[in-house]
PDB file with one MODEL, atoms N, CA, C and O in Angstrom:
MODEL        1
ATOM      1  N   MET A   1      20.923  10.207 -15.937  1.00  0.00           N
ATOM      2  CA  MET A   1      20.700   9.449 -14.045  1.00  0.00           C
ATOM      3  C   MET A   1      21.775   9.020 -13.466  1.00  0.00           C
ATOM      4  O   MET A   1      22.358   7.975 -13.754  1.00  0.00           O
ATOM      5  N   ASN A   2      22.100   9.835 -12.590  1.00  0.00           N
ATOM      6  CA  ASN A   2      23.129   9.190 -11.943  1.00  0.00           C
ATOM      7  C   ASN A   2      22.849   8.759 -10.676  1.00  0.00           C
ATOM      8  O   ASN A   2      22.492   9.567  -9.819  1.00  0.00           O
ATOM      9  N   PHE A   3      22.991   7.295 -10.388  1.00  0.00           N
ATOM     10  CA  PHE A   3      22.349   6.745  -9.753  1.00  0.00           C
ATOM     11  C   PHE A   3      23.264   6.354  -8.322  1.00  0.00           C
ATOM     12  O   PHE A   3      22.886   5.706  -7.346  1.00  0.00           O
ATOM     13  N   SER A   4      24.759   7.071  -8.611  1.00  0.00           N
ATOM     14  CA  SER A   4      25.165   6.246  -7.350  1.00  0.00           C
ATOM     15  C   SER A   4      25.588   7.197  -6.076  1.00  0.00           C
ATOM     16  O   SER A   4      26.107   6.966  -4.984  1.00  0.00           O
ATOM     17  N   ASN A   5      25.075   8.476  -6.799  1.00  0.00           N
ATOM     18  CA  ASN A   5      24.551   9.165  -4.803  1.00  0.00           C
ATOM     19  C   ASN A   5      23.031   8.219  -4.252  1.00  0.00           C
ATOM     20  O   ASN A   5      22.172   8.641  -3.478  1.00  0.00           O
ATOM     21  N   TYR A   6      23.053   7.441  -4.644  1.00  0.00           N
ATOM     22  CA  TYR A   6      22.302   6.356  -3.771  1.00  0.00           C
ATOM     23  C   TYR A   6      22.467   5.313  -3.136  1.00  0.00           C
ATOM     24  O   TYR A   6      22.693   4.323  -3.832  1.00  0.00           O
ATOM     25  N   SER A   7      22.430   5.140  -1.816  1.00  0.00           N
ATOM     26  CA  SER A   7      22.076   4.123  -1.041  1.00  0.00           C
ATOM     27  C   SER A   7      21.945   2.736  -1.377  1.00  0.00           C
ATOM     28  O   SER A   7      20.867   2.481  -0.840  1.00  0.00           O
ATOM     29  N   GLY A   8      22.268   1.853  -1.821  1.00  0.00           N
ATOM     30  CA  GLY A   8      21.337   0.124  -1.322  1.00  0.00           C
ATOM     31  C   GLY A   8      20.105   0.121  -0.852  1.00  0.00           C
ATOM     32  O   GLY A   8      19.199  -0.483  -1.426  1.00  0.00           O
ATOM     33  N   ASP A   9      19.991   0.593  -0.085  1.00  0.00           N
ATOM     34  CA  ASP A   9      18.464   0.686   0.259  1.00  0.00           C
ATOM     35  C   ASP A   9      17.954   1.927   0.117  1.00  0.00           C
ATOM     36  O   ASP A   9      16.769   1.595   0.097  1.00  0.00           O
ATOM     37  N   ASP A  10      17.930   3.362  -0.021  1.00  0.00           N
ATOM     38  CA  ASP A  10      17.116   3.887  -1.481  1.00  0.00           C
ATOM     39  C   ASP A  10      16.945   3.271  -2.392  1.00  0.00           C
ATOM     40  O   ASP A  10      15.773   3.244  -2.766  1.00  0.00           O
ATOM     41  N   LEU A  11      17.458   2.866  -2.811  1.00  0.00           N
ATOM     42  CA  LEU A  11      17.273   2.057  -4.180  1.00  0.00           C
ATOM     43  C   LEU A  11      15.863   1.018  -3.959  1.00  0.00           C
ATOM     44  O   LEU A  11      14.808   1.126  -4.585  1.00  0.00           O
ATOM     45  N   ILE A  12      16.172   0.014  -2.908  1.00  0.00           N
ATOM     46  CA  ILE A  12      14.829  -0.909  -2.948  1.00  0.00           C
ATOM     47  C   ILE A  12      13.872  -0.819  -2.115  1.00  0.00           C
ATOM     48  O   ILE A  12      13.093  -1.714  -1.787  1.00  0.00           O
ATOM     49  N   ALA A  13      13.930   0.921  -1.533  1.00  0.00           N
ATOM     50  CA  ALA A  13      12.973   1.801  -1.062  1.00  0.00           C
ATOM     51  C   ALA A  13      11.946   2.420  -2.043  1.00  0.00           C
ATOM     52  O   ALA A  13      10.750   2.702  -1.970  1.00  0.00           O
ATOM     53  N   GLN A  14      12.936   2.516  -3.021  1.00  0.00           N
ATOM     54  CA  GLN A  14      12.462   2.964  -4.475  1.00  0.00           C
ATOM     55  C   GLN A  14      11.330   2.402  -5.028  1.00  0.00           C
ATOM     56  O   GLN A  14      10.288   2.958  -5.376  1.00  0.00           O
ATOM     57  N   ALA A  15      11.878   0.386  -5.103  1.00  0.00           N
ATOM     58  CA  ALA A  15      11.789  -0.501  -5.456  1.00  0.00           C
ATOM     59  C   ALA A  15      10.398  -0.891  -5.143  1.00  0.00           C
ATOM     60  O   ALA A  15       9.518  -1.124  -5.972  1.00  0.00           O
ATOM     61  N   ILE A  16      10.310  -0.929  -4.038  1.00  0.00           N
ATOM     62  CA  ILE A  16       9.745  -0.799  -2.885  1.00  0.00           C
ATOM     63  C   ILE A  16       7.977  -0.613  -3.092  1.00  0.00           C
ATOM     64  O   ILE A  16       6.947  -1.271  -3.242  1.00  0.00           O
ATOM     65  N   GLY A  17       8.641   1.202  -2.942  1.00  0.00           N
ATOM     66  CA  GLY A  17       7.572   2.250  -3.647  1.00  0.00           C
ATOM     67  C   GLY A  17       6.458   1.675  -4.933  1.00  0.00           C
ATOM     68  O   GLY A  17       5.286   1.300  -4.910  1.00  0.00           O
ATOM     69  N   LEU A  18       7.405   1.815  -5.935  1.00  0.00           N
ATOM     70  CA  LEU A  18       7.036   1.301  -7.284  1.00  0.00           C
ATOM     71  C   LEU A  18       6.188   0.052  -7.525  1.00  0.00           C
ATOM     72  O   LEU A  18       5.475   0.019  -8.528  1.00  0.00           O
ATOM     73  N   VAL A  19       6.216  -0.999  -6.657  1.00  0.00           N
ATOM     74  CA  VAL A  19       5.185  -2.370  -6.358  1.00  0.00           C
ATOM     75  C   VAL A  19       4.544  -1.716  -6.068  1.00  0.00           C
ATOM     76  O   VAL A  19       3.862  -1.567  -7.083  1.00  0.00           O
ATOM     77  N   ALA A  20       3.892  -0.667  -4.849  1.00  0.00           N
ATOM     78  CA  ALA A  20       2.823  -0.031  -3.952  1.00  0.00           C
ATOM     79  C   ALA A  20       2.524   0.787  -4.531  1.00  0.00           C
ATOM     80  O   ALA A  20       1.739   1.593  -4.030  1.00  0.00           O
ATOM     81  N   LEU A  21       2.970   0.961  -5.768  1.00  0.00           N
ATOM     82  CA  LEU A  21       2.179   1.416  -6.900  1.00  0.00           C
ATOM     83  C   LEU A  21       1.423   0.688  -7.924  1.00  0.00           C
ATOM     84  O   LEU A  21       0.205   0.647  -8.098  1.00  0.00           O
ATOM     85  N   ILE A  22       2.500   0.045  -8.652  1.00  0.00           N
ATOM     86  CA  ILE A  22       1.597  -1.165  -8.730  1.00  0.00           C
ATOM     87  C   ILE A  22      -0.163  -2.154  -8.753  1.00  0.00           C
ATOM     88  O   ILE A  22      -0.952  -2.675  -9.542  1.00  0.00           O
ATOM     89  N   PHE A  23       0.094  -1.822  -6.897  1.00  0.00           N
ATOM     90  CA  PHE A  23      -0.776  -1.894  -6.549  1.00  0.00           C
ATOM     91  C   PHE A  23      -1.917  -0.694  -6.782  1.00  0.00           C
ATOM     92  O   PHE A  23      -3.113  -0.816  -7.049  1.00  0.00           O
ATOM     93  N   GLY A  24      -1.487  -0.049  -6.675  1.00  0.00           N
ATOM     94  CA  GLY A  24      -2.730   1.888  -6.919  1.00  0.00           C
ATOM     95  C   GLY A  24      -3.960   1.079  -8.024  1.00  0.00           C
ATOM     96  O   GLY A  24      -5.173   0.882  -8.094  1.00  0.00           O
ATOM     97  N   VAL A  25      -2.304   0.717  -8.999  1.00  0.00           N
ATOM     98  CA  VAL A  25      -3.110   1.135 -10.366  1.00  0.00           C
ATOM     99  C   VAL A  25      -4.374  -0.158 -10.636  1.00  0.00           C
ATOM    100  O   VAL A  25      -5.439   0.011 -11.230  1.00  0.00           O
ATOM    101  N   THR A  26      -3.742  -1.801  -9.832  1.00  0.00           N
ATOM    102  CA  THR A  26      -4.567  -2.153 -10.525  1.00  0.00           C
ATOM    103  C   THR A  26      -5.930  -2.554  -9.859  1.00  0.00           C
ATOM    104  O   THR A  26      -6.836  -3.325 -10.176  1.00  0.00           O
ATOM    105  N   ALA A  27      -5.611  -1.396  -8.411  1.00  0.00           N
ATOM    106  CA  ALA A  27      -6.687  -1.911  -7.063  1.00  0.00           C
ATOM    107  C   ALA A  27      -7.870  -0.589  -8.072  1.00  0.00           C
ATOM    108  O   ALA A  27      -9.033  -0.982  -8.161  1.00  0.00           O
ATOM    109  N   PHE A  28      -7.633   0.531  -8.609  1.00  0.00           N
ATOM    110  CA  PHE A  28      -8.549   1.560  -9.084  1.00  0.00           C
ATOM    111  C   PHE A  28      -9.023   0.911 -10.498  1.00  0.00           C
ATOM    112  O   PHE A  28      -9.808   1.585 -11.163  1.00  0.00           O
ATOM    113  N   SER A  29      -8.517  -0.608 -11.108  1.00  0.00           N
ATOM    114  CA  SER A  29      -8.723  -1.024 -12.567  1.00  0.00           C
ATOM    115  C   SER A  29      -9.777  -2.243 -11.989  1.00  0.00           C
ATOM    116  O   SER A  29     -10.302  -3.054 -12.751  1.00  0.00           O
ATOM    117  N   GLN A  30      -9.969  -2.231 -10.682  1.00  0.00           N
ATOM    118  CA  GLN A  30     -11.100  -4.077  -9.692  1.00  0.00           C
ATOM    119  C   GLN A  30     -12.889  -3.515 -10.168  1.00  0.00           C
ATOM    120  O   GLN A  30     -13.461  -2.930  -9.248  1.00  0.00           O
ATOM    121  N   LYS A  31     -13.404  -3.614 -10.996  1.00  0.00           N
ATOM    122  CA  LYS A  31     -15.040  -4.149 -11.220  1.00  0.00           C
ATOM    123  C   LYS A  31     -15.965  -4.217  -9.317  1.00  0.00           C
ATOM    124  O   LYS A  31     -16.886  -3.447  -9.044  1.00  0.00           O
ATOM    125  N   ASP A  32     -15.359  -5.399  -8.194  1.00  0.00           N
ATOM    126  CA  ASP A  32     -15.263  -5.961  -7.394  1.00  0.00           C
ATOM    127  C   ASP A  32     -14.481  -4.907  -6.218  1.00  0.00           C
ATOM    128  O   ASP A  32     -13.301  -4.888  -5.868  1.00  0.00           O
ATOM    129  N   ASP A  33     -15.478  -4.181  -5.839  1.00  0.00           N
ATOM    130  CA  ASP A  33     -15.226  -4.086  -4.199  1.00  0.00           C
ATOM    131  C   ASP A  33     -14.338  -4.076  -2.618  1.00  0.00           C
ATOM    132  O   ASP A  33     -13.740  -3.359  -1.815  1.00  0.00           O
ATOM    133  N   ARG A  34     -14.877  -5.729  -2.974  1.00  0.00           N
ATOM    134  CA  ARG A  34     -14.284  -6.163  -1.398  1.00  0.00           C
ATOM    135  C   ARG A  34     -12.807  -5.777  -2.136  1.00  0.00           C
ATOM    136  O   ARG A  34     -12.138  -4.879  -1.625  1.00  0.00           O
ATOM    137  N   ARG A  35     -12.143  -6.710  -3.762  1.00  0.00           N
ATOM    138  CA  ARG A  35     -11.194  -7.017  -4.522  1.00  0.00           C
ATOM    139  C   ARG A  35     -10.242  -5.076  -4.567  1.00  0.00           C
ATOM    140  O   ARG A  35      -9.074  -4.691  -4.515  1.00  0.00           O
ATOM    141  N   LEU A  36     -11.212  -4.603  -4.653  1.00  0.00           N
ATOM    142  CA  LEU A  36     -10.312  -2.774  -4.478  1.00  0.00           C
ATOM    143  C   LEU A  36     -10.152  -3.307  -3.526  1.00  0.00           C
ATOM    144  O   LEU A  36      -9.417  -4.269  -3.750  1.00  0.00           O
ATOM    145  N   ARG A  37     -10.558  -3.223  -2.026  1.00  0.00           N
ATOM    146  CA  ARG A  37     -10.393  -2.962  -1.067  1.00  0.00           C
ATOM    147  C   ARG A  37      -9.038  -3.549   0.052  1.00  0.00           C
ATOM    148  O   ARG A  37      -8.423  -3.017   0.977  1.00  0.00           O
ATOM    149  N   LEU A  38      -8.984  -5.107  -0.707  1.00  0.00           N
ATOM    150  CA  LEU A  38      -7.936  -5.909  -0.230  1.00  0.00           C
ATOM    151  C   LEU A  38      -6.804  -5.290  -1.660  1.00  0.00           C
ATOM    152  O   LEU A  38      -5.643  -5.228  -1.255  1.00  0.00           O
ATOM    153  N   LEU A  39      -6.925  -4.925  -2.916  1.00  0.00           N
ATOM    154  CA  LEU A  39      -5.812  -4.314  -3.827  1.00  0.00           C
ATOM    155  C   LEU A  39      -5.535  -2.765  -2.704  1.00  0.00           C
ATOM    156  O   LEU A  39      -4.530  -2.055  -2.686  1.00  0.00           O
ATOM    157  N   MET A  40      -6.951  -2.603  -1.769  1.00  0.00           N
ATOM    158  CA  MET A  40      -6.119  -0.958  -1.048  1.00  0.00           C
ATOM    159  C   MET A  40      -5.183  -1.424  -0.379  1.00  0.00           C
ATOM    160  O   MET A  40      -4.197  -1.061  -1.020  1.00  0.00           O
ATOM    161  N   GLY A  41      -4.750  -2.111   0.672  1.00  0.00           N
ATOM    162  CA  GLY A  41      -4.447  -2.352   1.524  1.00  0.00           C
ATOM    163  C   GLY A  41      -3.074  -3.146   1.395  1.00  0.00           C
ATOM    164  O   GLY A  41      -2.113  -3.249   2.157  1.00  0.00           O
ATOM    165  N   PHE A  42      -3.329  -3.620   0.245  1.00  0.00           N
ATOM    166  CA  PHE A  42      -1.994  -4.248  -0.423  1.00  0.00           C
ATOM    167  C   PHE A  42      -0.729  -2.691  -0.715  1.00  0.00           C
ATOM    168  O   PHE A  42       0.442  -2.351  -0.881  1.00  0.00           O
ATOM    169  N   GLN A  43      -1.947  -2.311  -0.612  1.00  0.00           N
ATOM    170  CA  GLN A  43      -0.903  -0.400  -1.538  1.00  0.00           C
ATOM    171  C   GLN A  43      -0.722  -0.440  -0.143  1.00  0.00           C
ATOM    172  O   GLN A  43       0.190  -1.137   0.301  1.00  0.00           O
ATOM    173  N   ALA A  44      -1.381   0.139   0.546  1.00  0.00           N
ATOM    174  CA  ALA A  44      -1.013   0.931   2.032  1.00  0.00           C
ATOM    175  C   ALA A  44       0.501  -0.052   2.829  1.00  0.00           C
ATOM    176  O   ALA A  44       1.599   0.366   3.195  1.00  0.00           O
ATOM    177  N   PHE A  45      -0.143  -1.563   2.850  1.00  0.00           N
ATOM    178  CA  PHE A  45       1.020  -2.047   3.719  1.00  0.00           C
ATOM    179  C   PHE A  45       2.215  -1.294   3.185  1.00  0.00           C
ATOM    180  O   PHE A  45       2.895  -0.427   3.733  1.00  0.00           O
ATOM    181  N   THR A  46       2.324  -1.924   1.780  1.00  0.00           N
ATOM    182  CA  THR A  46       3.521  -2.374   0.529  1.00  0.00           C
ATOM    183  C   THR A  46       4.037   0.081   0.824  1.00  0.00           C
ATOM    184  O   THR A  46       5.126   0.650   0.753  1.00  0.00           O
ATOM    185  N   LEU A  47       2.929   0.526   1.049  1.00  0.00           N
ATOM    186  CA  LEU A  47       3.616   2.261   1.276  1.00  0.00           C
ATOM    187  C   LEU A  47       4.478   2.770   2.980  1.00  0.00           C
ATOM    188  O   LEU A  47       5.365   3.562   3.295  1.00  0.00           O
ATOM    189  N   VAL A  48       3.588   1.780   3.713  1.00  0.00           N
ATOM    190  CA  VAL A  48       4.337   2.032   5.287  1.00  0.00           C
ATOM    191  C   VAL A  48       5.385   1.170   5.033  1.00  0.00           C
ATOM    192  O   VAL A  48       6.327   1.524   5.742  1.00  0.00           O
ATOM    193  N   ILE A  49       5.623   0.388   4.489  1.00  0.00           N
ATOM    194  CA  ILE A  49       7.763  -0.253   4.657  1.00  0.00           C
ATOM    195  C   ILE A  49       8.516   0.387   3.683  1.00  0.00           C
ATOM    196  O   ILE A  49       9.744   0.371   3.766  1.00  0.00           O
ATOM    197  N   HIS A  50       7.779   1.111   2.508  1.00  0.00           N
ATOM    198  CA  HIS A  50       8.528   2.258   1.861  1.00  0.00           C
ATOM    199  C   HIS A  50       8.228   3.629   2.210  1.00  0.00           C
ATOM    200  O   HIS A  50       8.976   4.415   1.629  1.00  0.00           O
ATOM    201  N   PHE A  51       7.719   3.953   2.665  1.00  0.00           N
ATOM    202  CA  PHE A  51       7.951   5.524   4.076  1.00  0.00           C
ATOM    203  C   PHE A  51       8.742   5.019   4.657  1.00  0.00           C
ATOM    204  O   PHE A  51       9.881   5.363   4.339  1.00  0.00           O
ATOM    205  N   VAL A  52       8.620   3.929   5.827  1.00  0.00           N
ATOM    206  CA  VAL A  52       9.419   3.638   6.457  1.00  0.00           C
ATOM    207  C   VAL A  52      10.708   3.189   5.870  1.00  0.00           C
ATOM    208  O   VAL A  52      11.346   3.395   6.903  1.00  0.00           O
ATOM    209  N   MET A  53      11.626   2.731   5.028  1.00  0.00           N
ATOM    210  CA  MET A  53      12.131   3.053   5.091  1.00  0.00           C
ATOM    211  C   MET A  53      13.410   3.877   4.355  1.00  0.00           C
ATOM    212  O   MET A  53      14.541   3.671   3.916  1.00  0.00           O
ATOM    213  N   LEU A  54      12.476   4.895   4.522  1.00  0.00           N
ATOM    214  CA  LEU A  54      12.646   6.230   3.845  1.00  0.00           C
ATOM    215  C   LEU A  54      12.617   7.592   4.480  1.00  0.00           C
ATOM    216  O   LEU A  54      12.545   8.648   3.852  1.00  0.00           O
ATOM    217  N   GLY A  55      12.696   7.438   6.087  1.00  0.00           N
ATOM    218  CA  GLY A  55      12.420   7.967   7.209  1.00  0.00           C
ATOM    219  C   GLY A  55      11.219   9.177   7.071  1.00  0.00           C
ATOM    220  O   GLY A  55      11.421  10.382   7.223  1.00  0.00           O
ATOM    221  N   ALA A  56      10.293   8.717   6.837  1.00  0.00           N
ATOM    222  CA  ALA A  56       9.317   9.715   6.354  1.00  0.00           C
ATOM    223  C   ALA A  56       8.077   8.868   7.096  1.00  0.00           C
ATOM    224  O   ALA A  56       7.194   8.319   6.436  1.00  0.00           O
ATOM    225  N   TYR A  57       8.116   8.845   8.162  1.00  0.00           N
ATOM    226  CA  TYR A  57       7.597   8.480   9.438  1.00  0.00           C
ATOM    227  C   TYR A  57       6.230   9.343   9.674  1.00  0.00           C
ATOM    228  O   TYR A  57       5.688   8.826  10.652  1.00  0.00           O
ATOM    229  N   SER A  58       5.666  10.119   9.339  1.00  0.00           N
ATOM    230  CA  SER A  58       3.805  10.756   9.041  1.00  0.00           C
ATOM    231  C   SER A  58       3.706   9.910   7.600  1.00  0.00           C
ATOM    232  O   SER A  58       2.788   9.096   7.700  1.00  0.00           O
ATOM    233  N   GLY A  59       4.270   9.850   6.465  1.00  0.00           N
ATOM    234  CA  GLY A  59       3.979   8.654   5.613  1.00  0.00           C
ATOM    235  C   GLY A  59       3.508   7.647   6.062  1.00  0.00           C
ATOM    236  O   GLY A  59       2.301   7.407   6.033  1.00  0.00           O
ATOM    237  N   ALA A  60       4.240   7.011   6.473  1.00  0.00           N
ATOM    238  CA  ALA A  60       4.112   5.776   7.110  1.00  0.00           C
ATOM    239  C   ALA A  60       3.031   5.380   8.237  1.00  0.00           C
ATOM    240  O   ALA A  60       2.599   4.269   8.543  1.00  0.00           O
ATOM    241  N   ALA A  61       2.673   6.939   8.869  1.00  0.00           N
ATOM    242  CA  ALA A  61       1.443   6.908   9.516  1.00  0.00           C
ATOM    243  C   ALA A  61       0.430   6.754   9.052  1.00  0.00           C
ATOM    244  O   ALA A  61      -0.235   5.746   9.295  1.00  0.00           O
ATOM    245  N   SER A  62       0.001   7.773   8.201  1.00  0.00           N
ATOM    246  CA  SER A  62      -1.157   7.839   7.771  1.00  0.00           C
ATOM    247  C   SER A  62      -1.191   6.186   6.544  1.00  0.00           C
ATOM    248  O   SER A  62      -2.306   5.695   6.720  1.00  0.00           O
ATOM    249  N   ALA A  63      -0.866   5.828   6.115  1.00  0.00           N
ATOM    250  CA  ALA A  63      -0.206   4.228   4.642  1.00  0.00           C
ATOM    251  C   ALA A  63      -0.974   3.776   5.709  1.00  0.00           C
ATOM    252  O   ALA A  63      -1.892   3.055   5.319  1.00  0.00           O
ATOM    253  N   CYS A  64      -0.899   4.081   8.004  1.00  0.00           N
ATOM    254  CA  CYS A  64      -1.007   2.775   8.531  1.00  0.00           C
ATOM    255  C   CYS A  64      -2.447   2.760   8.480  1.00  0.00           C
ATOM    256  O   CYS A  64      -3.096   1.759   8.175  1.00  0.00           O
ATOM    257  N   VAL A  65      -3.095   4.229   8.874  1.00  0.00           N
ATOM    258  CA  VAL A  65      -4.178   4.584   9.168  1.00  0.00           C
ATOM    259  C   VAL A  65      -5.616   4.051   7.797  1.00  0.00           C
ATOM    260  O   VAL A  65      -6.702   3.471   7.778  1.00  0.00           O
ATOM    261  N   THR A  66      -4.627   4.751   6.823  1.00  0.00           N
ATOM    262  CA  THR A  66      -5.654   3.512   5.769  1.00  0.00           C
ATOM    263  C   THR A  66      -5.690   2.226   5.528  1.00  0.00           C
ATOM    264  O   THR A  66      -6.517   1.668   4.807  1.00  0.00           O
ATOM    265  N   ARG A  67      -4.782   1.701   6.130  1.00  0.00           N
ATOM    266  CA  ARG A  67      -4.887   0.125   6.576  1.00  0.00           C
ATOM    267  C   ARG A  67      -5.447  -0.040   6.553  1.00  0.00           C
ATOM    268  O   ARG A  67      -6.364  -0.444   5.838  1.00  0.00           O
ATOM    269  N   ALA A  68      -4.845   0.512   8.454  1.00  0.00           N
ATOM    270  CA  ALA A  68      -6.585  -0.124   8.819  1.00  0.00           C
ATOM    271  C   ALA A  68      -7.504   0.326   8.810  1.00  0.00           C
ATOM    272  O   ALA A  68      -7.627   0.606  10.003  1.00  0.00           O
ATOM    273  N   ARG A  69      -8.550   0.736   8.236  1.00  0.00           N
ATOM    274  CA  ARG A  69      -9.345   1.385   7.534  1.00  0.00           C
ATOM    275  C   ARG A  69      -9.794   0.361   6.383  1.00  0.00           C
ATOM    276  O   ARG A  69     -10.869  -0.162   6.676  1.00  0.00           O
ATOM    277  N   ASN A  70      -9.290  -0.057   5.200  1.00  0.00           N
ATOM    278  CA  ASN A  70      -9.420  -1.085   4.823  1.00  0.00           C
ATOM    279  C   ASN A  70      -9.497  -2.196   5.019  1.00  0.00           C
ATOM    280  O   ASN A  70     -10.056  -2.822   4.119  1.00  0.00           O
ATOM    281  N   PHE A  71      -9.052  -2.932   6.116  1.00  0.00           N
ATOM    282  CA  PHE A  71      -8.715  -4.084   7.104  1.00  0.00           C
ATOM    283  C   PHE A  71     -10.694  -3.958   7.438  1.00  0.00           C
ATOM    284  O   PHE A  71     -11.735  -4.449   7.003  1.00  0.00           O
ATOM    285  N   LEU A  72     -10.182  -2.856   8.597  1.00  0.00           N
ATOM    286  CA  LEU A  72     -11.656  -2.825   9.246  1.00  0.00           C
ATOM    287  C   LEU A  72     -12.831  -3.310   8.304  1.00  0.00           C
ATOM    288  O   LEU A  72     -13.405  -4.399   8.295  1.00  0.00           O
ATOM    289  N   TYR A  73     -12.980  -2.451   7.698  1.00  0.00           N
ATOM    290  CA  TYR A  73     -14.417  -1.864   6.215  1.00  0.00           C
ATOM    291  C   TYR A  73     -14.365  -3.786   5.496  1.00  0.00           C
ATOM    292  O   TYR A  73     -15.486  -4.288   5.424  1.00  0.00           O
ATOM    293  N   LEU A  74     -13.016  -4.833   4.968  1.00  0.00           N
ATOM    294  CA  LEU A  74     -13.686  -5.354   4.711  1.00  0.00           C
ATOM    295  C   LEU A  74     -13.819  -6.973   5.771  1.00  0.00           C
ATOM    296  O   LEU A  74     -14.126  -8.028   5.216  1.00  0.00           O
ATOM    297  N   ARG A  75     -13.562  -6.917   7.166  1.00  0.00           N
ATOM    298  CA  ARG A  75     -13.711  -7.207   8.236  1.00  0.00           C
ATOM    299  C   ARG A  75     -15.523  -7.052   8.485  1.00  0.00           C
ATOM    300  O   ARG A  75     -16.497  -7.728   8.817  1.00  0.00           O
ATOM    301  N   GLU A  76     -15.243  -6.026   8.173  1.00  0.00           N
ATOM    302  CA  GLU A  76     -17.188  -6.405   9.050  1.00  0.00           C
ATOM    303  C   GLU A  76     -17.980  -6.000   7.990  1.00  0.00           C
ATOM    304  O   GLU A  76     -18.387  -4.843   8.091  1.00  0.00           O
ATOM    305  N   ASN A  77     -18.433  -6.824   6.665  1.00  0.00           N
ATOM    306  CA  ASN A  77     -18.733  -6.300   5.323  1.00  0.00           C
ATOM    307  C   ASN A  77     -18.304  -7.895   4.566  1.00  0.00           C
ATOM    308  O   ASN A  77     -18.749  -8.298   3.491  1.00  0.00           O
ATOM    309  N   MET A  78     -17.725  -8.329   5.099  1.00  0.00           N
ATOM    310  CA  MET A  78     -17.743 -10.033   5.144  1.00  0.00           C
ATOM    311  C   MET A  78     -18.697 -10.948   5.693  1.00  0.00           C
ATOM    312  O   MET A  78     -18.733 -12.167   5.529  1.00  0.00           O
ATOM    313  N   ASN A  79     -19.812  -9.898   6.663  1.00  0.00           N
ATOM    314  CA  ASN A  79     -20.643 -10.557   7.080  1.00  0.00           C
ATOM    315  C   ASN A  79     -21.958 -10.257   5.892  1.00  0.00           C
ATOM    316  O   ASN A  79     -22.872 -11.034   5.615  1.00  0.00           O
ATOM    317  N   ASN A  80     -21.742  -9.082   5.406  1.00  0.00           N
ATOM    318  CA  ASN A  80     -23.359  -9.612   4.212  1.00  0.00           C
ATOM    319  C   ASN A  80     -22.783  -9.999   3.034  1.00  0.00           C
ATOM    320  O   ASN A  80     -23.279  -9.445   2.053  1.00  0.00           O
ATOM    321  N   PHE A  81     -21.586 -11.041   2.732  1.00  0.00           N
ATOM    322  CA  PHE A  81     -21.686 -11.600   1.638  1.00  0.00           C
ATOM    323  C   PHE A  81     -22.272 -13.002   1.746  1.00  0.00           C
ATOM    324  O   PHE A  81     -21.722 -13.952   2.302  1.00  0.00           O
ATOM    325  N   ALA A  82     -23.744 -13.010   0.996  1.00  0.00           N
ATOM    326  CA  ALA A  82     -24.348 -14.399   0.489  1.00  0.00           C
ATOM    327  C   ALA A  82     -23.319 -15.420  -0.160  1.00  0.00           C
ATOM    328  O   ALA A  82     -23.463 -15.950  -1.262  1.00  0.00           O
ATOM    329  N   LEU A  83     -21.959 -15.656   0.956  1.00  0.00           N
ATOM    330  CA  LEU A  83     -21.754 -16.727   0.517  1.00  0.00           C
ATOM    331  C   LEU A  83     -22.061 -18.808   0.776  1.00  0.00           C
ATOM    332  O   LEU A  83     -21.599 -19.606  -0.038  1.00  0.00           O
TER     333      LEU A  83
ENDMDL
END
């Protein structure tokens, strides 16, 4: 593979995308729903950064919607936990 065609920013964006992938795989291995949603939120936030760096603004917008949905779910269900 020849990486000389890619700029440093592209490689950083791809590395951030790899971090998002790791968050996603880790999220779906969780048994606790709250932890799943939290990790999915981290994945979505990381994907927003990844897509913005690549100039894919529609992908970033979609990840923002996912992030907001997970945040609202966690916020709404925090009152339901008996801790």
